[in-house]
DSSP file (Angstrom, degrees, kcal/mol; ACC not computed):
  #  RESIDUE AA STRUCTURE BP1 BP2  ACC     N-H-->O    O-->H-N    N-H-->O    O-->H-N    TCO  KAPPA ALPHA  PHI   PSI    X-CA   Y-CA   Z-CA
    1    1 A X     >        0   0    0      0, 0.0     4,-2.2     0, 0.0     5,-0.2   0.000 360.0 360.0 360.0 -44.8   52.7   -6.7   -1.9
    2    2 A X  H  >  +     0   0    0      1,-0.2     4,-2.6     2,-0.2     5,-0.2   0.881 360.0  52.3 -60.4 -39.9   51.1   -6.9   -5.4
    3    3 A X  H  > S+     0   0    0      2,-0.2     4,-2.3     1,-0.2    -1,-0.2   0.899 108.8  50.2 -65.2 -40.4   48.6   -9.4   -4.2
    4    4 A X  H  > S+     0   0    0      2,-0.2     4,-2.0     1,-0.2    -2,-0.2   0.911 111.8  47.5 -63.9 -43.1   47.6   -7.2   -1.3
    5    5 A X  H  X S+     0   0    0     -4,-2.2     4,-2.5     2,-0.2    -2,-0.2   0.914 111.9  50.3 -64.2 -43.7   47.1   -4.2   -3.6
    6    6 A X  H  X S+     0   0    0     -4,-2.6     4,-2.6     1,-0.2    -2,-0.2   0.896 109.7  50.6 -63.3 -39.7   45.1   -6.3   -6.1
    7    7 A X  H  X S+     0   0    0     -4,-2.3     4,-2.7     2,-0.2    -1,-0.2   0.905 111.0  48.9 -64.2 -41.2   42.8   -7.6   -3.3
    8    8 A X  H  X S+     0   0    0     -4,-2.0     4,-2.3     2,-0.2    -2,-0.2   0.907 112.4  47.7 -65.7 -41.3   42.2   -4.0   -2.1
    9    9 A X  H  X S+     0   0    0     -4,-2.5     4,-2.6     2,-0.2    -2,-0.2   0.919 112.1  50.1 -64.9 -42.5   41.4   -2.8   -5.6
   10   10 A X  H  X S+     0   0    0     -4,-2.6     4,-2.5     2,-0.2    -2,-0.2   0.923 110.9  48.9 -62.0 -44.9   39.1   -5.8   -6.1
   11   11 A X  H  X S+     0   0    0     -4,-2.7     4,-2.4     1,-0.2    -1,-0.2   0.915 111.8  50.0 -60.7 -42.6   37.3   -5.1   -2.8
   12   12 A X  H  X S+     0   0    0     -4,-2.3     4,-2.4     2,-0.2    -2,-0.2   0.925 111.5  47.7 -62.8 -45.0   36.9   -1.4   -3.8
   13   13 A X  H  X S+     0   0    0     -4,-2.6     4,-2.5     2,-0.2    -2,-0.2   0.889 111.9  49.6 -64.3 -40.2   35.5   -2.3   -7.2
   14   14 A X  H  X S+     0   0    0     -4,-2.5     4,-2.6     2,-0.2    -1,-0.2   0.913 111.3  49.7 -64.0 -42.1   33.0   -4.8   -5.6
   15   15 A X  H  X S+     0   0    0     -4,-2.4     4,-2.2     2,-0.2    -2,-0.2   0.907 111.9  47.6 -63.4 -43.5   31.9   -2.2   -3.1
   16   16 A X  H  X S+     0   0    0     -4,-2.4     4,-2.3     2,-0.2    -2,-0.2   0.921 112.4  49.6 -63.9 -44.2   31.4    0.4   -5.8
   17   17 A X  H  X S+     0   0    0     -4,-2.5     4,-2.4     1,-0.2    -2,-0.2   0.925 111.6  48.1 -62.3 -45.6   29.5   -2.0   -8.0
   18   18 A X  H  X S+     0   0    0     -4,-2.6     4,-2.7     1,-0.2     5,-0.2   0.901 110.5  52.3 -61.6 -40.8   27.2   -3.0   -5.1
   19   19 A X  H  X S+     0   0    0     -4,-2.2     4,-2.3     1,-0.2    -1,-0.2   0.916 110.0  48.2 -61.7 -43.0   26.6    0.6   -4.2
   20   20 A X  H  X S+     0   0    0     -4,-2.3     4,-2.1     2,-0.2    -2,-0.2   0.918 112.3  48.8 -63.9 -43.9   25.6    1.4   -7.8
   21   21 A X  H  X S+     0   0    0     -4,-2.4     4,-1.0     1,-0.2    -2,-0.2   0.932 113.0  47.2 -61.7 -46.4   23.2   -1.6   -7.9
   22   22 A X  H  < S+     0   0    0     -4,-2.7     3,-0.4     1,-0.2    -2,-0.2   0.879 112.2  49.4 -65.6 -38.1   21.6   -0.7   -4.6
   23   23 A X  H  < S+     0   0    0     -4,-2.3    -1,-0.2     1,-0.2    -2,-0.2   0.870 109.7  52.0 -68.0 -36.0   21.2    2.9   -5.6
   24   24 A X  H  < S+     0   0    0     -4,-2.1     2,-0.5    -5,-0.2    -1,-0.2   0.659  87.2  97.4 -77.8 -14.7   19.6    2.0   -8.9
   25   25 A X     <  +     0   0    0     -4,-1.0     2,-0.4    -3,-0.4    -4,-0.0  -0.632  48.8 172.0 -76.2 124.8   17.0   -0.4   -7.3
   26   26 A X        +     0   0    0     -2,-0.5    -3,-0.0     1,-0.1    -2,-0.0  -0.912  16.0 169.3-137.2 108.4   13.7    1.5   -6.9
   27   27 A X        +     0   0    0     -2,-0.4     2,-0.3     2,-0.1    -1,-0.1   0.139  32.3 137.2-103.8  20.2   10.7   -0.5   -5.7
   28   28 A X        -     0   0    0      1,-0.1     2,-0.2     0, 0.0    -2,-0.1  -0.508  49.5-135.0 -68.9 126.2    8.6    2.5   -5.1
   29   29 A X        -     0   0    0     -2,-0.3     2,-0.3     4,-0.0    -1,-0.1  -0.541  16.1-153.6 -79.4 146.6    5.1    2.1   -6.4
   30   30 A X     >  -     0   0    0     -2,-0.2     4,-2.2     1,-0.1     5,-0.2  -0.789  29.0-113.2-112.7 163.2    3.4    4.8   -8.3
   31   31 A X  H  > S+     0   0    0     -2,-0.3     4,-3.3     1,-0.2     5,-0.2   0.904 120.4  54.9 -58.3 -40.8   -0.3    5.5   -8.7
   32   32 A X  H  > S+     0   0    0      2,-0.2     4,-1.6     1,-0.2    -1,-0.2   0.898 106.3  50.7 -62.0 -40.8    0.1    4.6  -12.4
   33   33 A X  H  > S+     0   0    0      2,-0.2     4,-0.7     1,-0.2    -1,-0.2   0.950 115.7  42.1 -59.0 -48.8    1.6    1.1  -11.4
   34   34 A X  H >< S+     0   0    0     -4,-2.2     3,-0.8     1,-0.2    -2,-0.2   0.906 113.5  50.9 -68.4 -42.7   -1.3    0.5   -9.0
   35   35 A X  H 3< S+     0   0    0     -4,-3.3    -1,-0.2     1,-0.2    -2,-0.2   0.762 110.6  49.9 -69.1 -23.6   -4.1    1.7  -11.3
   36   36 A X  H 3< S+     0   0    0     -4,-1.6     2,-0.5    -5,-0.2    -1,-0.2   0.574  86.7 100.8 -90.6  -9.1   -2.9   -0.4  -14.2
   37   37 A X  S << S-     0   0    0     -3,-0.8     2,-0.0    -4,-0.7    -4,-0.0  -0.643  76.8-123.5 -79.6 124.4   -2.7   -3.6  -12.2
   38   38 A X        -     0   0    0     -2,-0.5     2,-0.5     1,-0.1    -2,-0.1  -0.358  17.6-132.1 -67.6 146.6   -5.7   -5.8  -12.9
   39   39 A X        -     0   0    0     -2,-0.0    -1,-0.1     5,-0.0     5,-0.1  -0.856  21.4-124.7 -99.1 127.7   -7.8   -6.9   -9.9
   40   40 A X        -     0   0    0     -2,-0.5     3,-0.1     1,-0.1     4,-0.1  -0.265  15.0-124.3 -65.0 160.0   -8.6  -10.6   -9.7
   41   41 A X  S    S-     0   0    0      1,-0.1     2,-0.3     2,-0.1     3,-0.1   0.765  87.1  -3.0 -75.8 -26.7  -12.3  -11.6   -9.4
   42   42 A X  S    S+     0   0    0      1,-0.2     3,-0.1    92,-0.0    -1,-0.1  -0.896 106.8  56.9-153.5-180.0  -11.7  -13.6   -6.2
   43   43 A X  S    S-     0   0    0     -2,-0.3     2,-0.3     1,-0.2    -1,-0.2   0.943  70.5-165.7  52.4  51.9   -9.0  -14.8   -3.8
   44   44 A X        -     0   0    0     -3,-0.1     2,-0.5    86,-0.1    93,-0.2  -0.512   6.7-144.4 -72.2 131.0   -8.0  -11.1   -3.3
   45   45 A X     >> -     0   0    0     -2,-0.3     4,-2.5     1,-0.2     5,-1.6  -0.839   9.0-150.6-100.7 131.2   -4.6  -10.9   -1.5
   46   46 A X  I  4>S+     0   0    0     -2,-0.5     5,-3.7    91,-0.3     6,-0.3   0.965 100.0  43.6 -59.7 -51.3   -3.9   -8.1    1.0
   47   47 A X  I  45S+     0   0    0      1,-0.2     5,-0.3     3,-0.2    -1,-0.2   0.901 124.5  32.8 -63.4 -43.3   -0.2   -8.0    0.1
   48   48 A X  I  45S+     0   0    0      3,-0.1    -1,-0.2    91,-0.1    -2,-0.2   0.838 135.2  15.0 -85.1 -35.6   -0.6   -8.2   -3.7
   49   49 A X  I  X5S+     0   0    0     -4,-2.5     4,-0.6     3,-0.1    -3,-0.2   0.816 127.6  34.1-112.8 -42.3   -3.8   -6.4   -4.3
   50   50 A X  I >><S+     0   0    0     -5,-1.6     4,-2.1    -4,-0.3     3,-0.5   0.931 109.8  55.9 -88.6 -49.2   -5.0   -4.3   -1.4
   51   51 A X  H 3><S+     0   0    0     -5,-3.7     4,-2.9     1,-0.2     5,-0.2   0.895 104.1  54.6 -54.8 -45.4   -1.8   -3.0    0.3
   52   52 A X  H 3> S+     0   0    0     -6,-0.3     4,-1.8    -5,-0.3    -1,-0.2   0.886 108.9  49.3 -58.5 -36.6   -0.4   -1.4   -2.9
   53   53 A X  H <X S+     0   0    0     -4,-0.6     4,-1.9    -3,-0.5     5,-0.3   0.953 114.2  44.7 -63.6 -49.4   -3.7    0.6   -3.3
   54   54 A X  H  X>S+     0   0    0     -4,-2.1     5,-3.6     1,-0.2     4,-2.1   0.874 109.7  57.2 -62.4 -38.3   -3.6    1.8    0.3
   55   55 A X  H  <5S+     0   0    0     -4,-2.9    -1,-0.2    -5,-0.2    -2,-0.2   0.906 117.1  30.7 -62.5 -43.9    0.1    2.6    0.1
   56   56 A X  H  <5S+     0   0    0     -4,-1.8    -1,-0.2    -5,-0.2    -2,-0.2   0.665 130.9  33.1 -92.7 -15.4   -0.2    5.0   -2.8
   57   57 A X  H  <5S+     0   0    0     -4,-1.9    55,-0.2    -5,-0.2    -3,-0.2   0.570 134.6   7.2-116.1 -11.5   -3.7    6.4   -2.1
   58   58 A X  T  <5S+     0   0    0     -4,-2.1     6,-2.3    -5,-0.3     2,-1.3   0.628 109.8  65.4-136.0 -43.9   -4.0    6.5    1.7
   59   59 A X  S   <S+     0   0    0     -5,-3.6     2,-0.3    16,-0.2     6,-0.1  -0.557  71.9 107.9-101.3  72.4   -0.9    5.6    3.7
   60   60 A X  S >  S-     0   0    0     -2,-1.3     3,-2.5     5,-0.1     5,-0.4  -0.902  79.2 -57.9-137.4 169.7    1.6    8.3    3.1
   61   61 A X  T 3  S+     0   0    0     -2,-0.3     3,-0.1     1,-0.3     6,-0.1  -0.163 123.6  18.7 -52.4 129.4    3.0   11.2    5.1
   62   62 A X  T 3  S+     0   0    0      1,-0.3    -1,-0.3     3,-0.2     2,-0.1   0.297 124.0  57.5  92.4  -9.1    0.4   13.6    6.3
   63   63 A X  S <  S-     0   0    0     -3,-2.5     7,-2.8     3,-0.1     2,-1.1   0.082 116.8 -24.5-121.2-125.4   -2.4   11.0    5.8
   64   64 A X  S    S+     0   0    0     -6,-2.3    11,-2.5     5,-0.3     2,-0.3  -0.368 103.4  92.9 -97.0  57.4   -3.0    7.6    7.2
   65   65 A X  S    S-     0   0    0     -2,-1.1     3,-0.4    -5,-0.4    -3,-0.2  -0.946  70.7 -57.9-140.0 161.0    0.6    6.6    8.0
   66   66 A X  S    S+     0   0    0     -2,-0.3    -3,-0.1     1,-0.3    -4,-0.0  -0.399 101.5  39.3 -68.9 153.4    3.0    6.7   10.9
   67   67 A X  S    S+     0   0    0     -6,-0.1     2,-0.3    -2,-0.1    -1,-0.3  -0.984 136.7   3.6 -90.1 -15.7    4.2    8.6   12.8
   68   68 A X  S    S-     0   0    0     -3,-0.4    -3,-0.2    -5,-0.0    -2,-0.2  -0.634  75.9-164.0-130.5  76.1    1.0   10.7   13.1
   69   69 A X    >   -     0   0    0     -2,-0.3     3,-2.2    -5,-0.2    -5,-0.3  -0.330  33.2 -99.3 -64.0 138.6   -1.8    9.0   11.1
   70   70 A X  G >  S-     0   0    0     -7,-2.8     3,-2.3     1,-0.3    -1,-0.1  -0.296 105.4  -0.4 -57.1 135.3   -4.8   11.2   10.4
   71   71 A X  G 3  S-     0   0    0      1,-0.3    -1,-0.3    -3,-0.1     3,-0.1   0.657 124.2 -75.6  57.2  17.3   -7.7   10.6   12.8
   72   72 A X  G <  S+     0   0    0     -3,-2.2     2,-0.8     1,-0.2    -1,-0.3   0.586  98.8 135.2  73.5   9.6   -5.5    7.9   14.4
   73   73 A X    <   -     0   0    0     -3,-2.3     2,-0.7    -5,-0.1    -1,-0.2  -0.821  37.2-167.1 -99.0 108.2   -6.1    5.6   11.5
   74   74 A X        +     0   0    0     -2,-0.8     3,-0.3     6,-0.2    -9,-0.2  -0.838  15.4 170.7 -96.9 112.6   -3.0    3.9   10.3
   75   75 A X        +     0   0    0    -11,-2.5   -16,-0.2    -2,-0.7   -10,-0.1   0.119  56.5  94.2-104.9  20.0   -3.5    2.2    6.9
   76   76 A X  S    S+     0   0    0    -12,-0.2     2,-0.3   -18,-0.1    -1,-0.2   0.518  88.2  35.9 -90.1  -4.8    0.2    1.5    6.4
   77   77 A X  S  > S-     0   0    0     -3,-0.3     4,-2.4     1,-0.1     5,-0.2  -0.958  80.8-116.9-141.3 159.4    0.0   -2.1    7.8
   78   78 A X  H  > S+     0   0    0     -2,-0.3     4,-2.2     1,-0.2     5,-0.2   0.919 117.5  53.9 -59.8 -43.5   -2.4   -4.9    7.9
   79   79 A X  H  > S+     0   0    0      1,-0.2     4,-0.7     2,-0.2    -1,-0.2   0.906 110.0  46.7 -59.7 -42.7   -2.7   -4.6   11.7
   80   80 A X  H >4 S+     0   0    0      1,-0.2     3,-0.5     2,-0.2     4,-0.4   0.904 111.6  50.9 -64.8 -41.7   -3.5   -0.9   11.3
   81   81 A X  H 3< S+     0   0    0     -4,-2.4     3,-0.3     1,-0.2    -2,-0.2   0.874 120.6  33.6 -64.0 -37.9   -6.1   -1.5    8.6
   82   82 A X  H 3< S+     0   0    0     -4,-2.2    -1,-0.2    -5,-0.2    -2,-0.2   0.348  88.3  99.2-103.7   5.3   -7.9   -4.2   10.6
   83   83 A X  S << S+     0   0    0     -4,-0.7     2,-0.6    -3,-0.5    -1,-0.2   0.849  84.7  45.5 -64.0 -34.6   -7.5   -2.9   14.2
   84   84 A X  S >> S-     0   0    0     -4,-0.4     3,-1.6    -3,-0.3     4,-1.6  -0.941  71.7-153.4-114.1 115.0  -10.9   -1.4   14.4
   85   85 A X  T 34 S+     0   0    0     -2,-0.6    -1,-0.1     1,-0.3    12,-0.1   0.639  94.3  66.1 -65.2 -11.6  -13.8   -3.6   13.1
   86   86 A X  T 34 S+     0   0    0      1,-0.1    11,-2.9    10,-0.1    -1,-0.3   0.845 104.7  44.2 -73.5 -31.3  -15.8   -0.4   12.3
   87   87 A X  T <4 S+     0   0    0     -3,-1.6    11,-2.4     1,-0.3     2,-0.5   0.961 134.2  12.9 -76.1 -53.7  -13.2    0.4    9.6
   88   88 A X  S  < S-     0   0    0     -4,-1.6     2,-0.8    -7,-0.2    -1,-0.3  -0.947  70.2-171.6-125.7 108.2  -12.9   -3.1    8.1
   89   89 A X    >   -     0   0    0     -2,-0.5     3,-2.7     3,-0.3     6,-0.2  -0.861  32.8-121.0-100.9 101.3  -15.6   -5.5    9.3
   90   90 A X  T 3  S+     0   0    0     -2,-0.8    43,-0.2     1,-0.3    42,-0.1  -0.109  91.8   4.7 -49.9 133.5  -14.5   -8.9    7.9
   91   91 A X  T 3  S+     0   0    0     41,-3.5    -1,-0.3    40,-0.2     2,-0.2   0.378 117.2  86.1  73.3   0.6  -17.1  -10.5    5.6
   92   92 A X    X   +     0   0    0     -3,-2.7     3,-2.2    40,-0.2    -3,-0.3  -0.572  39.7 161.4-129.7  69.9  -19.2   -7.3    5.8
   93   93 A X  G >  S+     0   0    0      1,-0.3     3,-1.4    36,-0.2     6,-0.2   0.833  78.7  61.6 -58.9 -29.7  -18.2   -4.7    3.2
   94   94 A X  G 3  S+     0   0    0      1,-0.3    -1,-0.3    -3,-0.1    -2,-0.0   0.494 107.8  44.6 -76.2  -0.9  -21.5   -3.0    3.6
   95   95 A X  G <  S+     0   0    0     -3,-2.2     2,-0.5    -6,-0.2    -1,-0.3   0.087  91.8 103.6-123.0  19.5  -20.7   -2.4    7.3
   96   96 A X    X>  -     0   0    0     -3,-1.4     4,-1.7     1,-0.1     3,-0.7  -0.914  59.8-152.2-111.4 121.8  -17.1   -1.2    6.8
   97   97 A X  H 3> S+     0   0    0    -11,-2.9     4,-2.5    -2,-0.5     5,-0.2   0.823  95.7  65.3 -60.6 -32.3  -16.3    2.5    7.0
   98   98 A X  H 3> S+     0   0    0    -11,-2.4     4,-2.1     1,-0.2    -1,-0.3   0.924 105.2  44.9 -55.3 -43.5  -13.4    2.0    4.6
   99   99 A X  H <> S+     0   0    0     -3,-0.7     4,-2.0   -12,-0.4    -2,-0.2   0.914 110.1  54.3 -67.1 -43.4  -15.9    1.1    1.9
  100  100 A X  H  <>S+     0   0    0     -4,-1.7     5,-2.8     1,-0.2     4,-0.2   0.903 112.2  44.6 -57.2 -42.0  -18.2    4.0    2.8
  101  101 A X  H ><5S+     0   0    0     -4,-2.5    10,-2.2     3,-0.2     3,-0.8   0.893 113.3  46.9 -75.8 -38.6  -15.3    6.5    2.4
  102  102 A X  H 3<5S+     0   0    0     -4,-2.1    -1,-0.2     1,-0.2    -2,-0.2   0.771 115.1  48.1 -75.3 -21.7  -13.8    5.2   -0.8
  103  103 A X  T 3<5S-     0   0    0     -4,-2.0    -1,-0.2    -5,-0.2    -2,-0.2   0.451 110.1-127.3 -90.4  -0.8  -17.3    5.0   -2.3
  104  104 A X  T < 5 -     0   0    0     -3,-0.8     2,-0.2    -4,-0.2    -3,-0.2   0.910  35.2-172.1  55.4  46.9  -18.0    8.6   -1.1
  105  105 A X    > < -     0   0    0     -5,-2.8     3,-1.9    -6,-0.2    -1,-0.2  -0.515  35.2 -95.4 -67.0 132.4  -21.2    7.5    0.6
  106  106 A X  T 3  S+     0   0    0      1,-0.3    -1,-0.1    -2,-0.2     3,-0.1  -0.189 112.2  30.1 -52.8 144.5  -23.1   10.7    1.9
  107  107 A X  T 3  S+     0   0    0      1,-0.2     2,-0.4    -3,-0.1    -1,-0.3   0.340 106.2  89.4  80.9   0.6  -22.4   11.6    5.5
  108  108 A X  S <  S-     0   0    0     -3,-1.9    -1,-0.2    -8,-0.2     2,-0.2  -0.979  87.4-110.4-119.7 138.5  -18.8   10.0    5.2
  109  109 A X        -     0   0    0     -2,-0.4    -5,-0.2    -3,-0.1    -4,-0.1  -0.470  38.7-113.3 -66.4 131.1  -15.8   12.1    4.1
  110  110 A X        -     0   0    0     -2,-0.2     2,-0.4    -6,-0.1    -8,-0.2  -0.430  39.7-116.4 -67.3 137.0  -14.7   11.0    0.7
  111  111 A X  S    S+     0   0    0    -10,-2.2     9,-0.3     1,-0.1    -7,-0.2  -0.984  94.9  29.9-128.2 139.2  -11.3    9.3    0.7
  112  112 A X  S    S-     0   0    0     -2,-0.4    -1,-0.1   -55,-0.2     3,-0.1   0.630 102.8-119.4 -69.6 154.9   -8.9   10.1   -0.5
  113  113 A X    >>  -     0   0    0     -2,-0.1     3,-2.2     1,-0.1     4,-0.8  -0.253  39.3 -86.3 -60.6 148.5   -9.9   13.8   -0.2
  114  114 A X  T 34 S+     0   0    0      1,-0.3    -1,-0.1     2,-0.2     4,-0.1  -0.319 116.2  18.9 -56.7 130.8  -10.2   15.7   -3.5
  115  115 A X  T 34 S+     0   0    0      2,-0.3    -1,-0.3    -3,-0.1     3,-0.1   0.265 107.0  83.0  92.1 -11.8   -6.7   17.1   -4.4
  116  116 A X  T <4 S-     0   0    0     -3,-2.2     2,-0.3     1,-0.4    -2,-0.2   0.862 104.2 -17.2 -92.1 -41.0   -4.7   14.8   -2.2
  117  117 A X  S  < S-     0   0    0     -4,-0.8    -1,-0.4    -5,-0.0    -2,-0.3  -0.973  81.9 -77.3-157.4 161.3   -4.4   11.6   -4.3
  118  118 A X        -     0   0    0     -2,-0.3     3,-0.1   -62,-0.2    -5,-0.0  -0.414  61.8-100.8 -63.1 142.5   -6.1   10.1   -7.3
  119  119 A X        -     0   0    0      1,-0.1     2,-0.3    -2,-0.1    -7,-0.2  -0.182  39.1 -94.7 -62.2 156.5   -9.4    8.5   -6.3
  120  120 A X        -     0   0    0     -9,-0.3    -1,-0.1   -18,-0.2    -9,-0.0  -0.571  49.2-121.0 -68.2 131.2   -9.7    4.8   -5.8
  121  121 A X     >  -     0   0    0     -2,-0.3     4,-2.6     1,-0.1     5,-0.2  -0.273  16.8-110.7 -75.1 162.9  -10.9    3.3   -9.1
  122  122 A X  H  > S+     0   0    0      1,-0.2     4,-2.4     2,-0.2     5,-0.2   0.889 121.2  52.8 -58.1 -39.7  -14.1    1.3   -9.4
  123  123 A X  H  > S+     0   0    0      2,-0.2     4,-2.0     1,-0.2    -1,-0.2   0.896 110.0  47.6 -63.1 -41.1  -12.1   -1.8  -10.0
  124  124 A X  H  > S+     0   0    0      2,-0.2     4,-2.7     1,-0.2    -2,-0.2   0.889 110.2  52.1 -68.3 -39.4  -10.1   -1.2   -6.8
  125  125 A X  H  X S+     0   0    0     -4,-2.6     4,-2.7     2,-0.2    -2,-0.2   0.926 109.1  50.5 -61.0 -44.1  -13.3   -0.6   -4.9
  126  126 A X  H  X S+     0   0    0     -4,-2.4     4,-2.5     1,-0.2    -2,-0.2   0.915 111.9  48.5 -58.0 -43.6  -14.6   -3.9   -6.2
  127  127 A X  H  X S+     0   0    0     -4,-2.0     4,-2.8     2,-0.2    -2,-0.2   0.900 111.3  48.2 -65.7 -42.2  -11.4   -5.6   -5.1
  128  128 A X  H  X S+     0   0    0     -4,-2.7     4,-2.3     2,-0.2    -2,-0.2   0.916 112.5  49.3 -64.7 -43.0  -11.5   -4.0   -1.6
  129  129 A X  H  X S+     0   0    0     -4,-2.7     4,-2.7    -5,-0.2   -36,-0.2   0.930 112.9  47.4 -60.8 -44.6  -15.1   -5.0   -1.2
  130  130 A X  H  X S+     0   0    0     -4,-2.5     4,-2.3     2,-0.2    -2,-0.2   0.904 109.5  53.1 -65.2 -41.8  -14.3   -8.6   -2.3
  131  131 A X  H  <>S+     0   0    0     -4,-2.8     5,-2.8     2,-0.2     6,-0.4   0.925 112.7  44.3 -58.9 -44.9  -11.3   -8.8    0.0
  132  132 A X  H ><5S+     0   0    0     -4,-2.3   -41,-3.5     3,-0.2     3,-1.9   0.930 112.1  52.8 -64.0 -44.8  -13.5   -7.8    3.0
  133  133 A X  H 3<5S+     0   0    0     -4,-2.7    -2,-0.2     1,-0.3    -1,-0.2   0.836 105.4  55.3 -59.2 -34.0  -16.2  -10.2    1.8
  134  134 A X  T 3<5S-     0   0    0     -4,-2.3    -1,-0.3    -5,-0.2    -2,-0.2   0.372 136.2 -84.5 -82.2   5.0  -13.6  -13.0    1.8
  135  135 A X  T < 5 -     0   0    0     -3,-1.9    -3,-0.2    -5,-0.1   -45,-0.2   0.460  51.8 -96.3 111.1   2.2  -12.7  -12.3    5.4
  136  136 A X      < -     0   0    0     -5,-2.8    -4,-0.2    -6,-0.2    -1,-0.1   0.935  62.5-168.8  52.9  51.0  -10.2   -9.4    5.1
  137  137 A X        -     0   0    0     -6,-0.4     2,-1.4   -93,-0.2   -91,-0.3  -0.325  31.4-124.1 -76.1 152.3   -7.3  -11.9    5.4
  138  138 A X              0   0    0      1,-0.2    -1,-0.1   -92,-0.1   -93,-0.1  -0.661 360.0 360.0 -90.8  77.6   -3.7  -11.1    5.9
  139  139 A X              0   0    0     -2,-1.4    -1,-0.2   -95,-0.1   -91,-0.1   0.364 360.0 360.0-125.3 360.0   -2.6  -13.0    2.8
């Protein structure tokens, strides 16, 4: 009987400990995290360098994320980002609407819109341009 009680107590303690660990884990990126991360000069990674920028500055509820992405443009996944070659034209940043909007080129709406999120930094724009120039790879 004692062994059964001890096993139940042990299971309960393990369950409580795991719950606390899982609750305390927070991998949510902040704008500050993304803005402070240096951008490499080359070999830009979508997962490491581009996706975090899009996640905190473009792909959130009410903007370019599921279930109802603004203008039908889903920037929450690589597939969504690269689905329309007008948005991201691999190897051609000067022909990519994503670049036009983050650089606030006249006749294109500036993104992110003023007041919605912090603007994409010059370093991040350089990185996005370089990623597109390198082929807009899913890496």
